[in-house]
PQR file with spaces between the fields and no chain letter, atoms N, CA, C, O and H, PARSE charges and radii, in Angstrom:
ATOM       1  N    UNK     1      80.117   33.978  -25.602 -0.4000 1.5000
ATOM       2  CA   UNK     1      79.158   34.837  -24.897 -0.0000 2.0000
ATOM       3  C    UNK     1      79.883   35.758  -23.936  0.5500 1.7000
ATOM       4  O    UNK     1      80.707   35.311  -23.139 -0.5500 1.4000
ATOM       5  N    UNK     2      79.582   37.016  -24.009 -0.4000 1.5000
ATOM       6  CA   UNK     2      80.210   37.988  -23.125 -0.0000 2.0000
ATOM       7  C    UNK     2      79.543   37.961  -21.752  0.5500 1.7000
ATOM       8  O    UNK     2      78.322   38.072  -21.641 -0.5500 1.4000
ATOM       9  H    UNK     2      78.912   37.379  -24.656  0.4000 1.0000
ATOM      10  N    UNK     3      80.348   37.812  -20.722 -0.4000 1.5000
ATOM      11  CA   UNK     3      79.792   37.773  -19.370 -0.0000 2.0000
ATOM      12  C    UNK     3      79.444   39.180  -18.903  0.5500 1.7000
ATOM      13  O    UNK     3      80.185   40.128  -19.166 -0.5500 1.4000
ATOM      14  H    UNK     3      81.339   37.721  -20.812  0.4000 1.0000
ATOM      15  N    UNK     4      78.312   39.316  -18.208 -0.4000 1.5000
ATOM      16  CA   UNK     4      77.937   40.632  -17.693 -0.0000 2.0000
ATOM      17  C    UNK     4      78.827   41.019  -16.527  0.5500 1.7000
ATOM      18  O    UNK     4      79.440   40.166  -15.886 -0.5500 1.4000
ATOM      19  H    UNK     4      77.710   38.547  -17.995  0.4000 1.0000
ATOM      20  N    UNK     5      78.890   42.329  -16.258 -0.4000 1.5000
ATOM      21  CA   UNK     5      79.643   42.752  -15.082 -0.0000 2.0000
ATOM      22  C    UNK     5      78.907   42.286  -13.826  0.5500 1.7000
ATOM      23  O    UNK     5      77.679   42.199  -13.805 -0.5500 1.4000
ATOM      24  H    UNK     5      78.391   43.022  -16.779  0.4000 1.0000
ATOM      25  N    UNK     6      79.671   41.994  -12.800 -0.4000 1.5000
ATOM      26  CA   UNK     6      79.073   41.469  -11.573 -0.0000 2.0000
ATOM      27  C    UNK     6      78.239   42.527  -10.863  0.5500 1.7000
ATOM      28  O    UNK     6      78.616   43.695  -10.774 -0.5500 1.4000
ATOM      29  H    UNK     6      80.668   42.065  -12.817  0.4000 1.0000
ATOM      30  N    UNK     7      77.106   42.082  -10.367 -0.4000 1.5000
ATOM      31  CA   UNK     7      76.236   42.977   -9.609 -0.0000 2.0000
ATOM      32  C    UNK     7      76.414   42.703   -8.123  0.5500 1.7000
ATOM      33  O    UNK     7      76.778   41.600   -7.715 -0.5500 1.4000
ATOM      34  H    UNK     7      76.800   41.133  -10.439  0.4000 1.0000
ATOM      35  N    UNK     8      76.154   43.712   -7.336 -0.4000 1.5000
ATOM      36  CA   UNK     8      76.181   43.487   -5.895 -0.0000 2.0000
ATOM      37  C    UNK     8      74.978   42.632   -5.512  0.5500 1.7000
ATOM      38  O    UNK     8      73.994   42.565   -6.249 -0.5500 1.4000
ATOM      39  H    UNK     8      75.858   44.608   -7.667  0.4000 1.0000
ATOM      40  N    UNK     9      75.063   41.985   -4.364 -0.4000 1.5000
ATOM      41  CA   UNK     9      73.960   41.117   -3.919 -0.0000 2.0000
ATOM      42  C    UNK     9      72.658   41.892   -3.815  0.5500 1.7000
ATOM      43  O    UNK     9      71.605   41.407   -4.229 -0.5500 1.4000
ATOM      44  H    UNK     9      75.862   42.039   -3.766  0.4000 1.0000
ATOM      45  N    UNK    10      72.728   43.099   -3.260 -0.4000 1.5000
ATOM      46  CA   UNK    10      71.512   43.885   -3.063 -0.0000 2.0000
ATOM      47  C    UNK    10      70.906   44.313   -4.397  0.5500 1.7000
ATOM      48  O    UNK    10      69.685   44.344   -4.553 -0.5500 1.4000
ATOM      49  H    UNK    10      73.583   43.493   -2.923  0.4000 1.0000
ATOM      50  N    UNK    11      71.771   44.643   -5.355 -0.4000 1.5000
ATOM      51  CA   UNK    11      71.262   45.053   -6.662 -0.0000 2.0000
ATOM      52  C    UNK    11      70.623   43.874   -7.377  0.5500 1.7000
ATOM      53  O    UNK    11      69.573   44.012   -8.005 -0.5500 1.4000
ATOM      54  H    UNK    11      72.762   44.618   -5.228  0.4000 1.0000
ATOM      55  N    UNK    12      71.264   42.711   -7.277 -0.4000 1.5000
ATOM      56  CA   UNK    12      70.727   41.508   -7.891 -0.0000 2.0000
ATOM      57  C    UNK    12      69.399   41.135   -7.236  0.5500 1.7000
ATOM      58  O    UNK    12      68.453   40.738   -7.916 -0.5500 1.4000
ATOM      59  H    UNK    12      72.117   42.599   -6.767  0.4000 1.0000
ATOM      60  N    UNK    13      69.337   41.264   -5.921 -0.4000 1.5000
ATOM      61  CA   UNK    13      68.107   40.965   -5.188 -0.0000 2.0000
ATOM      62  C    UNK    13      66.995   41.917   -5.608  0.5500 1.7000
ATOM      63  O    UNK    13      65.856   41.501   -5.821 -0.5500 1.4000
ATOM      64  H    UNK    13      70.106   41.587   -5.368  0.4000 1.0000
ATOM      65  N    UNK    14      67.332   43.193   -5.725 -0.4000 1.5000
ATOM      66  CA   UNK    14      66.342   44.200   -6.128 -0.0000 2.0000
ATOM      67  C    UNK    14      65.805   43.886   -7.518  0.5500 1.7000
ATOM      68  O    UNK    14      64.599   43.962   -7.754 -0.5500 1.4000
ATOM      69  H    UNK    14      68.257   43.532   -5.552  0.4000 1.0000
ATOM      70  N    UNK    15      66.697   43.536   -8.433 -0.4000 1.5000
ATOM      71  CA   UNK    15      66.270   43.205   -9.783 -0.0000 2.0000
ATOM      72  C    UNK    15      65.403   41.958   -9.792  0.5500 1.7000
ATOM      73  O    UNK    15      64.424   41.873  -10.534 -0.5500 1.4000
ATOM      74  H    UNK    15      67.676   43.474   -8.242  0.4000 1.0000
ATOM      75  N    UNK    16      65.770   40.992   -8.962 -0.4000 1.5000
ATOM      76  CA   UNK    16      65.006   39.751   -8.889 -0.0000 2.0000
ATOM      77  C    UNK    16      63.591   40.012   -8.375  0.5500 1.7000
ATOM      78  O    UNK    16      62.621   39.495   -8.929 -0.5500 1.4000
ATOM      79  H    UNK    16      66.565   41.060   -8.359  0.4000 1.0000
ATOM      80  N    UNK    17      63.474   40.816   -7.312 -0.4000 1.5000
ATOM      81  CA   UNK    17      62.165   41.132   -6.760 -0.0000 2.0000
ATOM      82  C    UNK    17      61.337   41.893   -7.792  0.5500 1.7000
ATOM      83  O    UNK    17      60.146   41.639   -7.968 -0.5500 1.4000
ATOM      84  H    UNK    17      64.262   41.236   -6.862  0.4000 1.0000
ATOM      85  N    UNK    18      61.996   42.829   -8.468 -0.4000 1.5000
ATOM      86  CA   UNK    18      61.338   43.627   -9.488 -0.0000 2.0000
ATOM      87  C    UNK    18      60.819   42.733  -10.616  0.5500 1.7000
ATOM      88  O    UNK    18      59.708   42.924  -11.111 -0.5500 1.4000
ATOM      89  H    UNK    18      62.965   43.035   -8.325  0.4000 1.0000
ATOM      90  N    UNK    19      61.638   41.757  -11.016 -0.4000 1.5000
ATOM      91  CA   UNK    19      61.229   40.834  -12.074 -0.0000 2.0000
ATOM      92  C    UNK    19      60.091   39.942  -11.617  0.5500 1.7000
ATOM      93  O    UNK    19      59.191   39.617  -12.392 -0.5500 1.4000
ATOM      94  H    UNK    19      62.540   41.602  -10.614  0.4000 1.0000
ATOM      95  N    UNK    20      60.137   39.549  -10.353 -0.4000 1.5000
ATOM      96  CA   UNK    20      59.084   38.675   -9.835 -0.0000 2.0000
ATOM      97  C    UNK    20      57.747   39.401   -9.825  0.5500 1.7000
ATOM      98  O    UNK    20      56.717   38.819  -10.165 -0.5500 1.4000
ATOM      99  H    UNK    20      60.868   39.813   -9.724  0.4000 1.0000
ATOM     100  N    UNK    21      57.762   40.670   -9.435 -0.4000 1.5000
ATOM     101  CA   UNK    21      56.536   41.452   -9.423 -0.0000 2.0000
ATOM     102  C    UNK    21      55.966   41.573  -10.833  0.5500 1.7000
ATOM     103  O    UNK    21      54.754   41.483  -11.027 -0.5500 1.4000
ATOM     104  H    UNK    21      58.599   41.143   -9.159  0.4000 1.0000
ATOM     105  N    UNK    22      56.837   41.776  -11.808 -0.4000 1.5000
ATOM     106  CA   UNK    22      56.386   41.873  -13.190 -0.0000 2.0000
ATOM     107  C    UNK    22      55.822   40.539  -13.663  0.5500 1.7000
ATOM     108  O    UNK    22      54.834   40.494  -14.396 -0.5500 1.4000
ATOM     109  H    UNK    22      57.821   41.849  -11.650  0.4000 1.0000
ATOM     110  N    UNK    23      56.459   39.462  -13.235 -0.4000 1.5000
ATOM     111  CA   UNK    23      56.026   38.128  -13.661 -0.0000 2.0000
ATOM     112  C    UNK    23      54.656   37.761  -13.105  0.5500 1.7000
ATOM     113  O    UNK    23      53.936   36.959  -13.699 -0.5500 1.4000
ATOM     114  H    UNK    23      57.261   39.499  -12.640  0.4000 1.0000
ATOM     115  N    UNK    24      54.292   38.354  -11.955 -0.4000 1.5000
ATOM     116  CA   UNK    24      53.003   38.045  -11.327 -0.0000 2.0000
ATOM     117  C    UNK    24      51.849   38.330  -12.291  0.5500 1.7000
ATOM     118  O    UNK    24      50.965   37.492  -12.474 -0.5500 1.4000
ATOM     119  H    UNK    24      54.878   39.006  -11.472  0.4000 1.0000
ATOM     120  N    UNK    25      51.861   39.511  -12.904 -0.4000 1.5000
ATOM     121  CA   UNK    25      50.772   39.881  -13.786 -0.0000 2.0000
ATOM     122  C    UNK    25      51.108   39.626  -15.247  0.5500 1.7000
ATOM     123  O    UNK    25      50.251   39.736  -16.124 -0.5500 1.4000
ATOM     124  H    UNK    25      52.578   40.191  -12.755  0.4000 1.0000
ATOM     125  N    UNK    26      52.365   39.285  -15.494 -0.4000 1.5000
ATOM     126  CA   UNK    26      52.812   38.917  -16.835 -0.0000 2.0000
ATOM     127  C    UNK    26      52.498   39.991  -17.874  0.5500 1.7000
ATOM     128  O    UNK    26      51.943   39.669  -18.924 -0.5500 1.4000
ATOM     129  H    UNK    26      53.061   39.196  -14.782  0.4000 1.0000
ATOM     130  N    UNK    27      52.837   41.263  -17.616 -0.4000 1.5000
ATOM     131  CA   UNK    27      52.498   42.331  -18.551 -0.0000 2.0000
ATOM     132  C    UNK    27      53.304   42.272  -19.845  0.5500 1.7000
ATOM     133  O    UNK    27      52.817   42.652  -20.909 -0.5500 1.4000
ATOM     134  H    UNK    27      53.288   41.524  -16.762  0.4000 1.0000
ATOM     135  N    UNK    28      54.537   41.793  -19.741 -0.4000 1.5000
ATOM     136  CA   UNK    28      55.390   41.778  -20.925 -0.0000 2.0000
ATOM     137  C    UNK    28      55.585   40.361  -21.451  0.5500 1.7000
ATOM     138  O    UNK    28      56.456   40.112  -22.284 -0.5500 1.4000
ATOM     139  H    UNK    28      54.932   41.484  -18.876  0.4000 1.0000
ATOM     140  N    UNK    29      54.764   39.432  -20.956 -0.4000 1.5000
ATOM     141  CA   UNK    29      54.861   38.059  -21.417 -0.0000 2.0000
ATOM     142  C    UNK    29      56.053   37.331  -20.846  0.5500 1.7000
ATOM     143  O    UNK    29      56.563   36.404  -21.475 -0.5500 1.4000
ATOM     144  H    UNK    29      54.056   39.634  -20.279  0.4000 1.0000
ATOM     145  N    UNK    30      56.514   37.726  -19.666 -0.4000 1.5000
ATOM     146  CA   UNK    30      57.688   37.066  -19.090 -0.0000 2.0000
ATOM     147  C    UNK    30      57.392   36.477  -17.719  0.5500 1.7000
ATOM     148  O    UNK    30      57.541   37.145  -16.696 -0.5500 1.4000
ATOM     149  H    UNK    30      56.099   38.479  -19.156  0.4000 1.0000
ATOM     150  N    UNK    31      56.977   35.238  -17.713 -0.4000 1.5000
ATOM     151  CA   UNK    31      56.820   34.498  -16.465 -0.0000 2.0000
ATOM     152  C    UNK    31      57.875   33.419  -16.452  0.5500 1.7000
ATOM     153  O    UNK    31      58.069   32.698  -17.430 -0.5500 1.4000
ATOM     154  H    UNK    31      56.856   34.695  -18.544  0.4000 1.0000
ATOM     155  N    UNK    32      58.556   33.323  -15.321 -0.4000 1.5000
ATOM     156  CA   UNK    32      59.670   32.386  -15.241 -0.0000 2.0000
ATOM     157  C    UNK    32      59.160   31.041  -14.744  0.5500 1.7000
ATOM     158  O    UNK    32      58.909   30.867  -13.552 -0.5500 1.4000
ATOM     159  H    UNK    32      58.399   33.909  -14.527  0.4000 1.0000
ATOM     160  N    UNK    33      59.009   30.102  -15.648 -0.4000 1.5000
ATOM     161  CA   UNK    33      58.406   28.819  -15.311 -0.0000 2.0000
ATOM     162  C    UNK    33      59.431   27.817  -14.816  0.5500 1.7000
ATOM     163  O    UNK    33      60.495   27.641  -15.410 -0.5500 1.4000
ATOM     164  H    UNK    33      59.213   30.242  -16.617  0.4000 1.0000
ATOM     165  N    UNK    34      59.085   27.165  -13.712 -0.4000 1.5000
ATOM     166  CA   UNK    34      59.971   26.164  -13.132 -0.0000 2.0000
ATOM     167  C    UNK    34      60.221   25.005  -14.113  0.5500 1.7000
ATOM     168  O    UNK    34      61.315   24.443  -14.148 -0.5500 1.4000
ATOM     169  H    UNK    34      58.221   27.309  -13.230  0.4000 1.0000
ATOM     170  N    UNK    35      59.209   24.660  -14.897 -0.4000 1.5000
ATOM     171  CA   UNK    35      59.356   23.543  -15.830 -0.0000 2.0000
ATOM     172  C    UNK    35      60.459   23.813  -16.846  0.5500 1.7000
ATOM     173  O    UNK    35      61.211   22.909  -17.210 -0.5500 1.4000
ATOM     174  H    UNK    35      58.321   25.117  -14.868  0.4000 1.0000
ATOM     175  N    UNK    36      60.550   25.052  -17.298 -0.4000 1.5000
ATOM     176  CA   UNK    36      61.591   25.402  -18.258 -0.0000 2.0000
ATOM     177  C    UNK    36      62.966   25.291  -17.621  0.5500 1.7000
ATOM     178  O    UNK    36      63.926   24.859  -18.259 -0.5500 1.4000
ATOM     179  H    UNK    36      59.939   25.786  -17.001  0.4000 1.0000
ATOM     180  N    UNK    37      63.050   25.683  -16.357 -0.4000 1.5000
ATOM     181  CA   UNK    37      64.305   25.582  -15.627 -0.0000 2.0000
ATOM     182  C    UNK    37      64.704   24.117  -15.459  0.5500 1.7000
ATOM     183  O    UNK    37      65.875   23.759  -15.584 -0.5500 1.4000
ATOM     184  H    UNK    37      62.270   26.034  -15.839  0.4000 1.0000
ATOM     185  N    UNK    38      63.703   23.275  -15.173 -0.4000 1.5000
ATOM     186  CA   UNK    38      63.979   21.851  -15.024 -0.0000 2.0000
ATOM     187  C    UNK    38      64.466   21.261  -16.347  0.5500 1.7000
ATOM     188  O    UNK    38      65.303   20.359  -16.356 -0.5500 1.4000
ATOM     189  H    UNK    38      62.751   23.566  -15.071  0.4000 1.0000
ATOM     190  N    UNK    39      63.947   21.767  -17.456 -0.4000 1.5000
ATOM     191  CA   UNK    39      64.398   21.309  -18.769 -0.0000 2.0000
ATOM     192  C    UNK    39      65.868   21.661  -18.980  0.5500 1.7000
ATOM     193  O    UNK    39      66.587   20.955  -19.687 -0.5500 1.4000
ATOM     194  H    UNK    39      63.266   22.500  -17.448  0.4000 1.0000
ATOM     195  N    UNK    40      66.303   22.745  -18.369 -0.4000 1.5000
ATOM     196  CA   UNK    40      67.692   23.175  -18.498 -0.0000 2.0000
ATOM     197  C    UNK    40      68.612   22.384  -17.565  0.5500 1.7000
ATOM     198  O    UNK    40      69.826   22.585  -17.571 -0.5500 1.4000
ATOM     199  H    UNK    40      65.719   23.319  -17.794  0.4000 1.0000
ATOM     200  N    UNK    41      68.040   21.496  -16.775 -0.4000 1.5000
ATOM     201  CA   UNK    41      68.860   20.638  -15.935 -0.0000 2.0000
ATOM     202  C    UNK    41      69.209   21.234  -14.588  0.5500 1.7000
ATOM     203  O    UNK    41      70.071   20.713  -13.881 -0.5500 1.4000
ATOM     204  H    UNK    41      67.054   21.332  -16.770  0.4000 1.0000
ATOM     205  N    UNK    42      68.543   22.326  -14.226 -0.4000 1.5000
ATOM     206  CA   UNK    42      68.786   22.911  -12.912 -0.0000 2.0000
ATOM     207  C    UNK    42      67.921   22.200  -11.879  0.5500 1.7000
ATOM     208  O    UNK    42      66.943   21.535  -12.220 -0.5500 1.4000
ATOM     209  H    UNK    42      67.843   22.749  -14.801  0.4000 1.0000
ATOM     210  N    UNK    43      68.289   22.347  -10.638 -0.4000 1.5000
ATOM     211  CA   UNK    43      67.553   21.667   -9.579 -0.0000 2.0000
ATOM     212  C    UNK    43      66.118   22.176   -9.473  0.5500 1.7000
ATOM     213  O    UNK    43      65.912   23.387   -9.393 -0.5500 1.4000
ATOM     214  H    UNK    43      69.083   22.887  -10.361  0.4000 1.0000
ATOM     215  N    UNK    44      65.119   21.289   -9.471 -0.4000 1.5000
ATOM     216  CA   UNK    44      63.723   21.720   -9.338 -0.0000 2.0000
ATOM     217  C    UNK    44      63.404   22.258   -7.939  0.5500 1.7000
ATOM     218  O    UNK    44      62.339   22.831   -7.713 -0.5500 1.4000
ATOM     219  H    UNK    44      65.287   20.306   -9.536  0.4000 1.0000
ATOM     220  N    UNK    45      64.336   22.065   -7.013 -0.4000 1.5000
ATOM     221  CA   UNK    45      64.096   22.539   -5.654 -0.0000 2.0000
ATOM     222  C    UNK    45      64.453   24.013   -5.482  0.5500 1.7000
ATOM     223  O    UNK    45      64.226   24.590   -4.418 -0.5500 1.4000
ATOM     224  H    UNK    45      65.202   21.599   -7.197  0.4000 1.0000
ATOM     225  N    UNK    46      65.013   24.622   -6.530 -0.4000 1.5000
ATOM     226  CA   UNK    46      65.334   26.050   -6.461 -0.0000 2.0000
ATOM     227  C    UNK    46      64.049   26.859   -6.308  0.5500 1.7000
ATOM     228  O    UNK    46      63.035   26.555   -6.936 -0.5500 1.4000
ATOM     229  H    UNK    46      65.198   24.153   -7.394  0.4000 1.0000
ATOM     230  N    UNK    47      64.099   27.865   -5.490 -0.4000 1.5000
ATOM     231  CA   UNK    47      62.929   28.723   -5.334 -0.0000 2.0000
ATOM     232  C    UNK    47      62.790   29.594   -6.578  0.5500 1.7000
ATOM     233  O    UNK    47      63.752   29.779   -7.324 -0.5500 1.4000
ATOM     234  H    UNK    47      64.922   28.112   -4.980  0.4000 1.0000
ATOM     235  N    UNK    48      61.604   30.119   -6.795 -0.4000 1.5000
ATOM     236  CA   UNK    48      61.377   30.963   -7.971 -0.0000 2.0000
ATOM     237  C    UNK    48      62.261   32.208   -7.918  0.5500 1.7000
ATOM     238  O    UNK    48      62.736   32.683   -8.949 -0.5500 1.4000
ATOM     239  H    UNK    48      60.823   29.968   -6.189  0.4000 1.0000
ATOM     240  N    UNK    49      62.477   32.735   -6.706 -0.4000 1.5000
ATOM     241  CA   UNK    49      63.322   33.910   -6.568 -0.0000 2.0000
ATOM     242  C    UNK    49      64.739   33.609   -7.044  0.5500 1.7000
ATOM     243  O    UNK    49      65.366   34.413   -7.734 -0.5500 1.4000
ATOM     244  H    UNK    49      62.091   32.349   -5.868  0.4000 1.0000
ATOM     245  N    UNK    50      65.226   32.436   -6.659 -0.4000 1.5000
ATOM     246  CA   UNK    50      66.571   32.029   -7.052 -0.0000 2.0000
ATOM     247  C    UNK    50      66.663   31.835   -8.558  0.5500 1.7000
ATOM     248  O    UNK    50      67.667   32.179   -9.182 -0.5500 1.4000
ATOM     249  H    UNK    50      64.717   31.783   -6.098  0.4000 1.0000
ATOM     250  N    UNK    51      65.605   31.281   -9.130 -0.4000 1.5000
ATOM     251  CA   UNK    51      65.559   31.085  -10.575 -0.0000 2.0000
ATOM     252  C    UNK    51      65.683   32.420  -11.292  0.5500 1.7000
ATOM     253  O    UNK    51      66.410   32.539  -12.278 -0.5500 1.4000
ATOM     254  H    UNK    51      64.789   31.002   -8.623  0.4000 1.0000
ATOM     255  N    UNK    52      64.973   33.421  -10.794 -0.4000 1.5000
ATOM     256  CA   UNK    52      65.026   34.747  -11.408 -0.0000 2.0000
ATOM     257  C    UNK    52      66.416   35.349  -11.250  0.5500 1.7000
ATOM     258  O    UNK    52      66.931   35.984  -12.171 -0.5500 1.4000
ATOM     259  H    UNK    52      64.382   33.325   -9.993  0.4000 1.0000
ATOM     260  N    UNK    53      67.025   35.149  -10.074 -0.4000 1.5000
ATOM     261  CA   UNK    53      68.391   35.623   -9.870 -0.0000 2.0000
ATOM     262  C    UNK    53      69.339   34.966  -10.863  0.5500 1.7000
ATOM     263  O    UNK    53      70.219   35.624  -11.418 -0.5500 1.4000
ATOM     264  H    UNK    53      66.606   34.634   -9.326  0.4000 1.0000
ATOM     265  N    UNK    54      69.158   33.667  -11.086 -0.4000 1.5000
ATOM     266  CA   UNK    54      69.993   32.962  -12.052 -0.0000 2.0000
ATOM     267  C    UNK    54      69.782   33.529  -13.451  0.5500 1.7000
ATOM     268  O    UNK    54      70.730   33.674  -14.223 -0.5500 1.4000
ATOM     269  H    UNK    54      68.443   33.133  -10.635  0.4000 1.0000
ATOM     270  N    UNK    55      68.550   33.841  -13.763 -0.4000 1.5000
ATOM     271  CA   UNK    55      68.248   34.396  -15.073 -0.0000 2.0000
ATOM     272  C    UNK    55      68.978   35.723  -15.280  0.5500 1.7000
ATOM     273  O    UNK    55      69.524   35.981  -16.353 -0.5500 1.4000
ATOM     274  H    UNK    55      67.780   33.723  -13.136  0.4000 1.0000
ATOM     275  N    UNK    56      68.978   36.563  -14.237 -0.4000 1.5000
ATOM     276  CA   UNK    56      69.689   37.829  -14.341 -0.0000 2.0000
ATOM     277  C    UNK    56      71.196   37.635  -14.345  0.5500 1.7000
ATOM     278  O    UNK    56      71.926   38.385  -14.993 -0.5500 1.4000
ATOM     279  H    UNK    56      68.534   36.354  -13.366  0.4000 1.0000
ATOM     280  N    UNK    57      71.658   36.621  -13.616 -0.4000 1.5000
ATOM     281  CA   UNK    57      73.095   36.382  -13.507 -0.0000 2.0000
ATOM     282  C    UNK    57      73.716   36.024  -14.852  0.5500 1.7000
ATOM     283  O    UNK    57      74.835   36.439  -15.155 -0.5500 1.4000
ATOM     284  H    UNK    57      71.065   36.012  -13.089  0.4000 1.0000
ATOM     285  N    UNK    58      72.996   35.261  -15.650 -0.4000 1.5000
ATOM     286  CA   UNK    58      73.534   34.854  -16.942 -0.0000 2.0000
ATOM     287  C    UNK    58      73.023   35.733  -18.086  0.5500 1.7000
ATOM     288  O    UNK    58      73.416   35.559  -19.240 -0.5500 1.4000
ATOM     289  H    UNK    58      72.087   34.924  -15.404  0.4000 1.0000
ATOM     290  N    UNK    59      72.146   36.674  -17.750 -0.4000 1.5000
ATOM     291  CA   UNK    59      71.641   37.648  -18.714 -0.0000 2.0000
ATOM     292  C    UNK    59      70.862   37.056  -19.879  0.5500 1.7000
ATOM     293  O    UNK    59      70.124   36.086  -19.708 -0.5500 1.4000
ATOM     294  H    UNK    59      71.827   36.816  -16.813  0.4000 1.0000
ATOM     295  N    UNK    60      71.024   37.632  -21.052 -0.4000 1.5000
ATOM     296  CA   UNK    60      70.089   37.420  -22.153 -0.0000 2.0000
ATOM     297  C    UNK    60      69.775   35.993  -22.602  0.5500 1.7000
ATOM     298  O    UNK    60      68.611   35.730  -22.905 -0.5500 1.4000
ATOM     299  H    UNK    60      71.624   38.420  -21.191  0.4000 1.0000
ATOM     300  N    UNK    61      70.723   35.049  -22.668 -0.4000 1.5000
ATOM     301  CA   UNK    61      70.333   33.737  -23.209 -0.0000 2.0000
ATOM     302  C    UNK    61      69.128   33.112  -22.500  0.5500 1.7000
ATOM     303  O    UNK    61      68.204   32.620  -23.148 -0.5500 1.4000
ATOM     304  H    UNK    61      71.669   35.262  -22.421  0.4000 1.0000
ATOM     305  N    UNK    62      69.147   33.135  -21.167 -0.4000 1.5000
ATOM     306  CA   UNK    62      68.029   32.564  -20.421 -0.0000 2.0000
ATOM     307  C    UNK    62      66.809   33.474  -20.482  0.5500 1.7000
ATOM     308  O    UNK    62      65.682   32.999  -20.621 -0.5500 1.4000
ATOM     309  H    UNK    62      69.897   33.534  -20.641  0.4000 1.0000
ATOM     310  N    UNK    63      67.031   34.780  -20.377 -0.4000 1.5000
ATOM     311  CA   UNK    63      65.909   35.712  -20.394 -0.0000 2.0000
ATOM     312  C    UNK    63      65.142   35.646  -21.713  0.5500 1.7000
ATOM     313  O    UNK    63      63.912   35.681  -21.728 -0.5500 1.4000
ATOM     314  H    UNK    63      67.946   35.166  -20.264  0.4000 1.0000
ATOM     315  N    UNK    64      65.869   35.552  -22.801 -0.4000 1.5000
ATOM     316  CA   UNK    64      65.223   35.453  -24.106 -0.0000 2.0000
ATOM     317  C    UNK    64      64.438   34.152  -24.196  0.5500 1.7000
ATOM     318  O    UNK    64      63.321   34.114  -24.712 -0.5500 1.4000
ATOM     319  H    UNK    64      66.868   35.524  -22.789  0.4000 1.0000
ATOM     320  N    UNK    65      65.046   33.090  -23.684 -0.4000 1.5000
ATOM     321  CA   UNK    65      64.404   31.781  -23.720 -0.0000 2.0000
ATOM     322  C    UNK    65      63.120   31.776  -22.890  0.5500 1.7000
ATOM     323  O    UNK    65      62.120   31.179  -23.289 -0.5500 1.4000
ATOM     324  H    UNK    65      65.953   33.121  -23.265  0.4000 1.0000
ATOM     325  N    UNK    66      63.152   32.443  -21.739 -0.4000 1.5000
ATOM     326  CA   UNK    66      62.000   32.448  -20.851 -0.0000 2.0000
ATOM     327  C    UNK    66      60.920   33.430  -21.293  0.5500 1.7000
ATOM     328  O    UNK    66      59.752   33.272  -20.939 -0.5500 1.4000
ATOM     329  H    UNK    66      63.964   32.928  -21.416  0.4000 1.0000
ATOM     330  N    UNK    67      61.304   34.438  -22.060 -0.4000 1.5000
ATOM     331  CA   UNK    67      60.368   35.507  -22.378 -0.0000 2.0000
ATOM     332  C    UNK    67      59.173   35.035  -23.202  0.5500 1.7000
ATOM     333  O    UNK    67      58.131   35.690  -23.216 -0.5500 1.4000
ATOM     334  H    UNK    67      62.253   34.567  -22.348  0.4000 1.0000
ATOM     335  N    UNK    68      59.317   33.916  -23.880 -0.4000 1.5000
ATOM     336  CA   UNK    68      58.217   33.427  -24.708 -0.0000 2.0000
ATOM     337  C    UNK    68      57.260   32.536  -23.926  0.5500 1.7000
ATOM     338  O    UNK    68      56.273   32.050  -24.479 -0.5500 1.4000
ATOM     339  H    UNK    68      60.163   33.383  -23.869  0.4000 1.0000
ATOM     340  N    UNK    69      57.546   32.318  -22.648 -0.4000 1.5000
ATOM     341  CA   UNK    69      56.682   31.463  -21.839 -0.0000 2.0000
ATOM     342  C    UNK    69      55.904   32.297  -20.819  0.5500 1.7000
ATOM     343  O    UNK    69      56.398   32.614  -19.737 -0.5500 1.4000
ATOM     344  H    UNK    69      58.348   32.713  -22.200  0.4000 1.0000
ATOM     345  N    UNK    70      54.693   32.636  -21.193 -0.4000 1.5000
ATOM     346  CA   UNK    70      53.856   33.429  -20.298 -0.0000 2.0000
ATOM     347  C    UNK    70      52.628   32.622  -19.912  0.5500 1.7000
ATOM     348  O    UNK    70      51.900   32.126  -20.772 -0.5500 1.4000
ATOM     349  H    UNK    70      54.292   32.379  -22.072  0.4000 1.0000
ATOM     350  N    UNK    71      52.406   32.495  -18.612 -0.4000 1.5000
ATOM     351  CA   UNK    71      51.208   31.776  -18.176 -0.0000 2.0000
ATOM     352  C    UNK    71      50.019   32.731  -18.229  0.5500 1.7000
ATOM     353  O    UNK    71      50.060   33.798  -17.616 -0.5500 1.4000
ATOM     354  H    UNK    71      52.997   32.897  -17.913  0.4000 1.0000
ATOM     355  N    UNK    72      48.979   32.369  -18.940 -0.4000 1.5000
ATOM     356  CA   UNK    72      47.826   33.251  -19.100 -0.0000 2.0000
ATOM     357  C    UNK    72      46.888   33.177  -17.906  0.5500 1.7000
ATOM     358  O    UNK    72      45.865   33.861  -17.882 -0.5500 1.4000
ATOM     359  H    UNK    72      48.946   31.502  -19.437  0.4000 1.0000
């Protein structure tokens, strides 16, 4: 897997906030569910914002996996 280029903290934060806003209304079917993160063995105490940052940090594998989980 090719690693993405590193983003600055502010850029990563901006992307995370942007993703969270999109996830609120779930327009593209992408809500980041804590249960899925727990299945991946990450700490359940992580905040949703941090989860989204992690999703962006590792790019497509997690994003693709999460994209099919939309809360209606």
